[in-house]
N, C-alpha and C positions, 0 to 999 in steps of 0.2 A: 473678448477683452482680455488683455494680458494681466494675469493675477499679480499683485504687489504684496510683498510681505518683507518685514524685517527678518534678519537672519541673525542668530538661529530662531527657529520658530517651533511652537508646540503643536503636536498632532493629536487627534482624538484617538480613542481605543475601540475600532470596529470589531464587531462579532459577526460570525458567519453561520447561517443556518445549515445544519447538516442532519443526515437520517439517523445518526446515531446521538445518544444522550450524554450529557456532561455538563461542565461550566460552573459547578458549584465551587471548585476550588479557584476558578478565575474571579468569581465574585468576592471570594475571601480575600484574594490578592489585593483587590481594590477597596478592601475595608467593610464589605457587606457579609457579616457572619450569618445571615439569615438566607443567603442564596440557596437556590435548589437546581438540581440538574434539569437541563431541558434541551432543546433542539438548537441551542447556540453554545456549543462546546469549544469553539475555537475563537481566539482574539488574534487578529492579523496586524502585524507591526510592519511599519515602512511599506505599506501595500499599494502598488500601482496596478494591480488586477482586480477585477470583480468576481465574486462568488457566482457560479452558474448552477442554478437548481430549477428543474422543471417545476413549474407552477408558481415560481417567484419572479417572473420576468417583469413584474411592477416594481422591483427593487433593483434597477440597472447598476447602481453604485454599491450594493452590498458588499462588505468586505474591504472597500477601498479606504484608504486613509484620507482624512481632511484636516485642514488647519483648523485647531481646536476652536469650536464656537462658531464655525462658518460652514458653508456649502462648497467651499473651494477644495478640490481634491489635490492631493500631492502629486498625482500624475500630471495635472494641468500646470502646476507650478514648475515641475520639472521641464515640461516641454515649452514652457515660456522663455526659459533661458538655460538650455541644457548644458552649455559649456560653462555658464557661470556657476551653476551648482554642481555639476559632476566633473567638471575639468575639461581641459582642451582635448579635442579628439574623440570625446564621449558620444557614443551614438544616442539617437532618440530613444527614449526609455519604452520602446514598445514591446520588448520581450516580457517584461514585467518583473517587478521585484517583490517578494514576498517572504516575511518571516513570520512564524506562527508559534503561539502558545496553545497547546491542546490538552484540555482536560476530558479525556474520555472515560466515562464511568463504565461504558460497555466493554471496552477493550480490557479494562481491569478485571471485570466480571468474567469475561471469556477466558482469560488466563487462569483466574482462580478455579473455574470449573474443569479446565483441562488438567491442572495440578491435582484435583481432587479425584481424578481417575486412576492415579497412581499407575499410569500405563508406561512401559518403556518404549512402546512404538508410537505413542500420540505425538505430534508435532506441537511446539510450544507456539504462542501466539505470533512470535516473530517469523518463525520458519513458515507456519501455515499462511501468513499474510503474504510472503513472497510467493508461495505455491498458488494461491488463489489469483495473484496478479497474473502470473504465467498462464494459468488456465482461462483467465479473462481474454488473453491474447491468443489462445489456441485457435487456429484456423478451423478445426472441427466443431468448434463451439458446444463441448460437452455440456450436459445438464448437470445441475447440482448434485442429483442422485448418484451420477457416475463420478463426480469429483471427491465429495466428502469422505467416502470410505478410505481413501489413501491418507487423509489426516491421521486416521486412527490405526491404520494397518499397512504395513510395507507393501502388501500384496494387494490392497484394495479390497479386502473382504467385507462385503456388506454386514456380515455378522458382527463386525467389529465396532459398528456404529453404536455409540452409548445410549443408554435409556435415559436420556436427559434432553427433552423436548426443548427447554430453554437454550441449552448449549447448541443445539442444531439451528435454532432460530437465530441466534447470534452469529453463527457462521455464515447463513445465507444472507443475513443482512449486511455484514461485512463484504461478501462476495458481490451483492448488488451494488454497494457503495463504490467498490473498485471499478465495476463496468461502468457506473455513472461517471466517475472521474475520467475514465479513459475516453469515453464518448464525447465529453465536454472538452476534452483537451487540457484540462486544468483540474487542480485540487487533489492530485495523488499524494497521499500522506503514508508512506510506508511506516509499519509498526516497528520501531526501533527502541531497544532498551539501552540507553547511555551507560557506558561503564562509568564508575565512580571511584574515587580515591580514598584514603584513609580517613579523610576529613568529610566524606559523603559528597564531595563536589564532583560534577560531571566532568569527565575527561573528554575534551573536544579535538585534541590532537594526538599525535604519536599513536600509542596503544589504543586510544579511544576510538580510532577509526574501526577496530575490530567489532564495533557494536553492530556494524551492518553484516557481519558474516551470517548470522542465522537467516536473515531475510533472503540475502543472495543465494544461500545455499538451498532454501526452499523453492525460490525461483527457479534454479536449474534443475530441481527434481520435477518441476511442472513442465520444464522444457523437454525433458525427456519422453514426455506424453505427446509431444507435437508430432505431426507427420514428418516422415523422413525429408520429403521435399522441402519442407520449411527449414529444418534444421541445417540441411545441406546447402541452402542457399548463401552465397558469399557475402551479400549484404546484410542479411540477417546474423550471420556469425560475427561480422564486424560489430553491429549493434550490440551483440551479446557479450563482447569482451570486457566492457567496464564492469558488468555485473559478475561474469565468470571469474574475473580477477580477484573478487573480495572473498571467495569461498573458503580460503584457508584450508584447514584439514578436512572439512566437509567434501573436498574433492574426492575423497576416498570411497564415498557412498554413490559415485556416479558411475554410468556406463561407459565403456571405452572411448566412444566418440565424444562424449560431453567432457571426459576427463582430459582428452587431447585438447579440446578447446580451452579448458581451464589453464593447461599448461602453456599454450600459445599466449593467452591473456596475460599471464604472470610475466611474460617477457616482453609484450608489446605495450601494455597499457601504463600510461604515465601514473605514478604514484599520487594518490591524493594528498592534497596539503593538510587537510583536517577533516573531521566528521562531516561538516557542511559541504565540503567539496566532494567527498565520496558520495554523499546522498544526491548532489546535483548530478553527478555522473550517472547514477543509477536511474534516477527519474528521466533524465534526458535519453538515456538508452532504451527504457520502456517506451516512451513516446514515438522515439525513432522506429521501434518495433512495430508499433500501432500502425505507422504509415506502410510498413513493408508487408505486414501480413493480412492478406485479404481473405475474409472469412469464406470458407468453402461450403460446408453443409452441416447440418446437426448430426450427430452421432446416431447412426442407425444400427440396431441389433438385428441379427439373423433370427433370434428367438426372443420373446417377450421377457423383460426382466422379472425374476421371481422375487417377490416381496417377502420380507422377513416372516409375515404372519400367513402367507399363502401355503397351500398344501405343497409338501416337498415333491419335486418331479420324479424322485426315484420310485414313487408308488408305496411309500410305507404308511401312508395316511396320517403322518404326523406333520406339524408345521415345519416349514423350511428351516427356521431359527432352532428348532429342537432336533433337527436331523443332520442333512447335509451342510446346512448353514451354520451348524453350531461351532462356536470357537474351540480350536484345538486346545 
């Protein structure tokens, strides 16, 4: 049946289940000062797409906007008269429209714990989020134990891993969430810290686009660990351009091959209109890469990995972390 509604119309405030915790601030936004952080940290606005979460298949419309007080979805309304609502020449809204308010208590905790390390090599939450996303696409499918040391050490030294089990748990949770979003084909939310002006208002255009620089830099750091065959593929390089173009000065930290790609991107990629446009280009590039990069095989080592508490292979009878694995 064709949905009928007066225009303009009011929509509900759908929340989406996620693996990470948050949502208390969203409750406060709606007047509930007694809210608590839980597994519904995201409020989806003008949403014509559904959240996809394993084990929640019984909620096929979770995250979709509805006409307030009804079970009529915004998507069905738009599909009933696409030209009338979206204008002449508008395509059917099958691609999906989605804006989010996210209150992630765990992302804030992650950043706080990294800052507490006072390390000049540790990546911040934005950089490491890009790095983890690139590693989730890595055709070699590296294990977390191979990936995490690079977040704390330029050389990937396992001895650089902090003695903070909660921090490592948060990193593994974030890596798993990124992989889940990529496998589902939706729900990828890059960790971006918007720039603010002197009035503490977010800057969404102009210089505000630079907020994506840390994430893009981290992503390209992860790309450097892909196999050469993947990086040299012309289609892969084309999909990388929108991300490589946003790296700004961080390009200085890249190897020669990736730096060349960055310079080409600066010349070829259409400038983003605003922060939202830059984010769209980034996420679109990631999902394009997902279709191009076919997983190869898990990383195999010629020798077993030496754990930090294992005997040092040099024969000193000391633990690895107290001998050859000790930080310089």
